[in-house]
MINUNU-646926 format. One line per 2 residues: number of its first residue (from 0); their letters; for each residue y, x, z of C-alpha. Coordinates in nm, 4 decimals, always signed. Each point is the difference from the previous one (the first is absolute). Layout:
% MINUNU-646926
NUM = a = Y/X/Z ~ ... $
END
This chain:
% MINUNU-646926
0 = xx = -0.1238/-1.3344/+2.0694 ~ -0.1129/-0.3477/+0.1028 $
2 = xx = -0.1400/-0.1470/-0.3191 ~ -0.0523/-0.3598/-0.1047 $
4 = xx = -0.3340/-0.1761/+0.0289 ~ -0.0606/+0.0569/-0.3711 $
6 = xx = +0.0738/+0.3717/+0.0264 ~ -0.2400/+0.0335/+0.2922 $
8 = xx = -0.2693/-0.1760/-0.2046 ~ +0.0633/+0.2436/-0.2860 $
10 = xx = -0.0170/+0.3055/+0.2257 ~ -0.3258/-0.1179/+0.1555 $
12 = xx = -0.1504/-0.0599/-0.3447 ~ +0.1146/+0.3367/-0.1361 $
14 = xx = -0.1412/+0.1878/+0.2973 ~ -0.3344/-0.1797/-0.0249 $
16 = xx = -0.0328/+0.0696/-0.3724 ~ +0.1215/+0.3563/+0.0524 $
18 = xx = -0.2626/+0.0712/+0.2646 ~ -0.2734/-0.1201/-0.2348 $
20 = xx = +0.1355/+0.2167/-0.2809 ~ +0.0156/+0.3097/+0.2219 $
22 = xx = -0.3716/-0.0416/+0.0744 ~ -0.0727/-0.0333/-0.3705 $
24 = xx = +0.2257/+0.2957/-0.0824 ~ -0.2151/+0.2244/+0.2173 $
26 = xx = -0.3001/-0.0950/-0.2120 ~ +0.1648/+0.0704/-0.3353 $
28 = xx = -0.0331/+0.3769/+0.0302 ~ -0.3775/-0.0344/+0.0256 $
30 = xx = -0.0065/-0.1861/-0.3309 ~ +0.2001/+0.2457/-0.2105 $
32 = xx = -0.3163/+0.1365/-0.1642 ~ -0.0144/-0.3268/-0.1939 $
34 = xx = +0.3386/-0.1259/-0.1172 ~ -0.1547/-0.3285/-0.1094 $
36 = xx = -0.1534/-0.0422/+0.3427 ~ +0.3289/+0.0868/+0.1651 $
38 = xx = +0.1901/-0.2315/-0.2339 ~ -0.2278/-0.2930/+0.0744 $
40 = xx = +0.0297/+0.0679/+0.3724 ~ +0.3806/+0.0089/-0.0121 $
42 = xx = +0.0071/-0.3216/-0.2017 ~ -0.2037/-0.1684/+0.2728 $
44 = xx = +0.2274/+0.1459/+0.2698 ~ +0.3074/-0.1317/-0.1841 $
46 = xx = -0.1496/-0.3482/-0.0306 ~ -0.1139/-0.0009/+0.3635 $
48 = xx = +0.3508/+0.0952/+0.1138 ~ +0.1511/-0.2874/-0.1965 $
50 = xx = -0.2570/-0.2351/+0.1539 ~ +0.1184/+0.1106/+0.3451 $
52 = xx = +0.3621/-0.0635/-0.0966 ~ -0.0837/-0.3443/-0.1357 $
54 = xx = -0.1857/-0.0930/+0.3171 ~ +0.2835/+0.1160/+0.2241 $
56 = xx = +0.2999/-0.1170/-0.2028 ~ -0.1290/-0.3246/-0.1470 $
58 = xx = -0.1880/-0.0734/+0.3194 ~ +0.3300/+0.0087/+0.1886 $
60 = xx = +0.2120/-0.1591/-0.2762 ~ -0.2341/-0.2041/-0.2215 $
62 = xx = +0.2821/-0.1791/-0.1829 ~ +0.1579/+0.3163/-0.1424 $
64 = xx = -0.0647/+0.1100/-0.3561 ~ -0.1736/+0.3258/-0.0855 $
66 = xx = +0.0340/+0.2862/-0.2475 ~ -0.2472/+0.2860/+0.0390 $
68 = xx = -0.1042/+0.2894/-0.2205 ~ -0.3694/-0.0833/+0.0213 $
70 = xx = +0.0024/-0.3798/+0.0122 ~ +0.3098/-0.0897/-0.1998 $
72 = xx = +0.2332/-0.2895/+0.0749 ~ -0.0540/-0.3317/+0.1745 $
74 = xx = +0.2513/-0.2729/+0.0747 ~ +0.0302/-0.1303/+0.3539 $
76 = xx = +0.1000/-0.3359/+0.1405 ~ +0.3289/+0.1645/+0.0992 $
78 = xx = +0.1583/+0.0922/-0.3365 ~ +0.2783/+0.2007/+0.1637 $
80 = xx = -0.2115/+0.2712/+0.1638 ~ -0.2472/+0.2490/-0.1414 $
82 = xx = -0.1901/+0.3044/+0.1233 ~ +0.0113/+0.2953/-0.2422 $
84 = xx = -0.2620/+0.2622/+0.0853 ~ -0.1519/+0.3224/-0.1234 $
86 = xx = -0.2984/+0.0751/+0.2235 ~ -0.0293/+0.3599/-0.1207 $
88 = xx = +0.3009/+0.1512/-0.1727 ~ -0.1008/+0.3465/-0.1161 $
90 = xx = -0.3586/-0.0773/-0.0968 ~ -0.0378/+0.3174/-0.2068 $
92 = xx = +0.1159/+0.2126/+0.2927 ~ -0.2513/-0.1793/+0.2217 $
94 = xx = -0.2762/+0.0610/-0.2546 ~ +0.0757/+0.3736/-0.0102 $
96 = xx = +0.0230/+0.0425/+0.3754 ~ +0.3791/+0.0381/+0.0053 $
98 = xx = +0.1452/-0.1579/+0.3171 ~ +0.2951/-0.1641/-0.1731 $
100 = xx = -0.0608/-0.3735/-0.0328 ~ +0.1181/-0.3129/+0.1785 $
102 = xx = -0.0413/-0.3685/+0.0736 ~ +0.3036/-0.1925/-0.1254 $
104 = xx = +0.0953/-0.3552/+0.1047 ~ +0.3159/-0.1951/-0.0814 $
106 = xx = +0.1070/-0.3551/+0.0789 ~ +0.2080/-0.1708/-0.2654 $
108 = xx = +0.2160/-0.3029/+0.0863 ~ +0.1745/-0.1890/-0.2787 $
110 = xx = -0.0309/+0.2971/-0.2325 ~ +0.1288/+0.2563/+0.2496 $
112 = xx = -0.1984/+0.2536/+0.2040 ~ +0.0714/-0.0680/+0.3673 $
114 = xx = -0.2686/+0.2014/+0.1833 ~ -0.1871/+0.3167/-0.0924 $
116 = xx = -0.2714/+0.2287/+0.1329 ~ -0.1316/+0.3230/-0.1530 $
118 = xx = -0.2733/+0.1640/+0.2065 ~ -0.0938/+0.3610/-0.0692 $
120 = xx = -0.3219/-0.0192/+0.1987 ~ -0.1093/+0.3586/-0.0677 $
122 = xx = +0.3152/+0.1292/+0.1730 ~ +0.0434/-0.2964/+0.2379 $
124 = xx = +0.3504/-0.0681/-0.1312 ~ +0.0901/-0.3686/+0.0078 $
126 = xx = +0.3113/-0.0897/-0.1982 ~ +0.1428/-0.3476/+0.0439 $
128 = xx = +0.3174/-0.1990/-0.0578 ~ +0.1481/-0.3458/+0.0171 $
130 = xx = +0.3041/-0.1196/-0.1884 ~ +0.3084/+0.0712/+0.2088 $
132 = xx = -0.1910/+0.1825/+0.2762 ~ -0.0307/+0.3512/-0.1417 $
134 = xx = -0.2969/+0.2129/-0.1001 ~ -0.2272/+0.1911/+0.2360 $
136 = xx = -0.2836/+0.2506/+0.0017 ~ -0.2053/-0.0443/+0.3177 $
138 = xx = +0.2759/+0.0001/+0.2662 ~ +0.2657/+0.1822/-0.2058 $
140 = xx = +0.2854/-0.1737/-0.1808 ~ +0.0153/+0.1124/-0.3616 $
142 = xx = +0.3013/+0.1074/-0.2004 ~ +0.0151/+0.1309/-0.3537 $
144 = xx = +0.1171/+0.3579/-0.0506 ~ +0.3687/+0.0887/-0.0052 $
146 = xx = -0.0158/+0.2596/-0.2775 ~ +0.2797/-0.0426/-0.2509 $
148 = xx = -0.0749/+0.2812/-0.2462 ~ -0.2665/-0.0613/-0.2632 $
150 = xx = -0.0824/+0.3704/-0.0188 ~ -0.1149/-0.0125/+0.3649 $
152 = xx = -0.1975/-0.3236/-0.0350 ~ -0.3749/-0.0543/-0.0332 $
154 = xx = -0.1229/-0.2955/-0.2026 ~ -0.3368/-0.1659/-0.0481 $
156 = xx = -0.1529/-0.1814/-0.2928 ~ -0.3332/-0.1183/-0.1302 $
158 = xx = -0.1841/-0.0226/-0.3289 ~ -0.2333/-0.3010/+0.0054 $
160 = xx = -0.3577/+0.0376/-0.1189 ~ -0.0216/-0.0053/-0.3817 $
162 = xx = +0.3774/-0.0477/-0.0215 ~ +0.0234/+0.0587/-0.3736 $
164 = xx = +0.2952/-0.2358/-0.0368 ~ +0.2291/+0.1579/+0.2593 $
166 = xx = -0.1174/+0.3617/+0.0128 ~ +0.2483/+0.1199/-0.2674 $
168 = xx = +0.2900/-0.1554/+0.1914 ~ -0.1137/+0.1586/+0.3267 $
170 = xx = -0.0235/+0.3419/-0.1656 ~ +0.3541/-0.0433/-0.1302 $
172 = xx = +0.1124/-0.0930/+0.3515 ~ -0.1548/+0.3178/+0.1383 $
174 = xx = +0.1582/+0.2176/-0.2675 ~ +0.3458/-0.1258/+0.0974 $
176 = xx = -0.0496/-0.0235/+0.3747 ~ -0.1871/+0.3157/+0.0954 $
178 = xx = +0.2729/+0.2517/-0.0938 ~ +0.2404/-0.1966/+0.2192 $
180 = xx = -0.1979/-0.0529/+0.3213 ~ -0.2019/+0.1908/+0.2595 $
182 = xx = -0.3329/-0.1364/-0.1193 ~ -0.2133/-0.2965/-0.1039 $
184 = xx = -0.3194/-0.1066/+0.1767 ~ -0.2811/-0.2175/-0.1358 $
186 = xx = -0.2393/-0.1138/+0.2755 ~ -0.1548/-0.3128/-0.1481 $
188 = xx = +0.0799/-0.2747/+0.2533 ~ +0.3126/-0.2032/-0.0754 $
190 = xx = +0.0151/-0.1705/+0.3394 ~ +0.0091/+0.3381/+0.1746 $
192 = xx = +0.2533/+0.1418/-0.2461 ~ +0.2318/-0.2846/+0.0987 $
194 = xx = -0.0789/+0.0415/+0.3698 ~ +0.0845/+0.3701/-0.0292 $
196 = xx = +0.3385/-0.0851/-0.1531 ~ +0.0625/-0.2369/+0.2916 $
198 = xx = -0.0935/+0.2792/+0.2415 ~ +0.2302/+0.2525/-0.1688 $
200 = xx = -0.2888/+0.2205/-0.1142 ~ +0.0817/-0.0657/-0.3648 $
202 = xx = +0.3545/-0.0574/-0.1223 ~ -0.1008/-0.2309/-0.2830 $
204 = xx = -0.2879/-0.1448/-0.2007 ~ -0.0537/-0.1646/-0.3369 $
206 = xx = -0.2979/-0.1331/-0.1927 ~ -0.1013/-0.2318/-0.2826 $
208 = xx = -0.3054/-0.2212/-0.0653 ~ -0.0496/-0.1155/+0.3564 $
210 = xx = -0.1138/-0.3307/+0.1494 ~ +0.1614/-0.2094/+0.2706 $
212 = xx = -0.2686/+0.0996/+0.2523 ~ +0.0801/+0.3687/-0.0573 $
214 = xx = +0.3645/-0.0274/+0.1011 ~ +0.0763/-0.3262/+0.1833 $
216 = xx = -0.0302/+0.1386/+0.3533 ~ +0.1583/+0.3350/-0.0829 $
218 = xx = +0.3094/-0.1582/-0.1514 ~ +0.0872/-0.1696/+0.3276 $
220 = xx = -0.0597/+0.3227/+0.1927 ~ +0.2523/+0.1815/-0.2195 $
222 = xx = +0.2609/-0.2751/+0.0182 ~ -0.0280/-0.0329/+0.3769 $
224 = xx = +0.0285/+0.3789/+0.0372 ~ +0.3325/-0.0075/-0.1851 $
226 = xx = -0.1211/+0.0947/-0.3470 ~ +0.0977/-0.1427/-0.3355 $
228 = xx = -0.2570/-0.1709/-0.2249 ~ +0.0386/-0.0848/-0.3662 $
230 = xx = -0.1834/-0.0348/-0.3312 ~ -0.0224/+0.2714/-0.2634 $
232 = xx = +0.1266/-0.2476/-0.2595 ~ +0.2980/-0.1818/+0.1454 $
234 = xx = -0.0396/-0.3721/+0.0534 ~ -0.3732/+0.0121/+0.0679 $
236 = xx = -0.1631/-0.0972/+0.3286 ~ -0.2207/+0.2918/+0.1163 $
238 = xx = -0.2656/-0.2356/+0.1382 ~ -0.0239/-0.1940/-0.3251 $
240 = xx = +0.0226/+0.2913/-0.2435 ~ -0.1833/+0.2750/+0.1906 $
242 = xx = +0.2677/+0.2665/-0.0330 ~ +0.2460/+0.1314/+0.2551 $
244 = xx = +0.2133/+0.2828/+0.1246 ~ +0.1092/+0.0484/+0.3600 $
246 = xx = +0.2123/+0.2585/+0.1787 ~ +0.2452/+0.0462/+0.2813 $
248 = xx = +0.3507/-0.1335/-0.0547 ~ +0.1570/+0.3418/-0.0617 $
250 = xx = -0.2115/+0.0955/-0.3016 ~ -0.1142/-0.3373/-0.1337 $
252 = xx = +0.2565/-0.0224/-0.2800 ~ -0.0612/+0.3602/-0.1133 $
254 = xx = -0.3757/-0.0512/+0.0096 ~ +0.0159/-0.3341/-0.1816 $
256 = xx = +0.2122/+0.1527/-0.2765 ~ -0.2649/+0.2672/-0.0632 $
258 = xx = -0.2967/-0.2389/-0.0016 ~ +0.1718/-0.2736/-0.2006 $
260 = xx = +0.0875/+0.2446/-0.2788 ~ -0.3535/-0.0317/-0.1419 $
END
């Protein structure tokens, strides 16, 4: 796929931040004897990765706004465009030496996500999409799964850290869903859960208590791979309310009915 100038800027930034994180990831294992030491190290790695993204993205497009997990939001001279970034989605996995984390970058234009990159640096899987141009992983065009029977489908979800408010609802979801599907996975990186739906590895995904930087890029990947995206509570915008459910077209309505029953 021949991407736009903005997409190429995003890919370059994600790869640069990802390379730095891979180097840091190799050091984490040596720090496991002291969780505080490891935690402090990962916090520095997270911040350093966001600094790289800021340098690359705002250096190339200084007028765009910014929303990042570590540095928060900043308005730009161009009020119609904004970068939405998570420099290290899956921080807890990273801290524990689990190679399931990603760099996530989205470009928002007039309230709509138009370009997306999710880089799984540990596996060298680069997911990217542009509105109307499809979704890709490295050089492979992505398509959501074609499974139409819930009992054969695998779903993913997440339970955010200290999620006291939404944990009861998620447990109710699981009680209804698990007898009617092939399994539920919980890997702890929302951007990759969405990328895996786009790639057909998962058939659907839902989660509550998220932030825009967790899901902005992944939402476009799913849509451009032919998937359906919606809120858990109808009428809500997933980016604004931090809740969503996604699936392929064939099982979306069945899946939504189960999750929305809570």
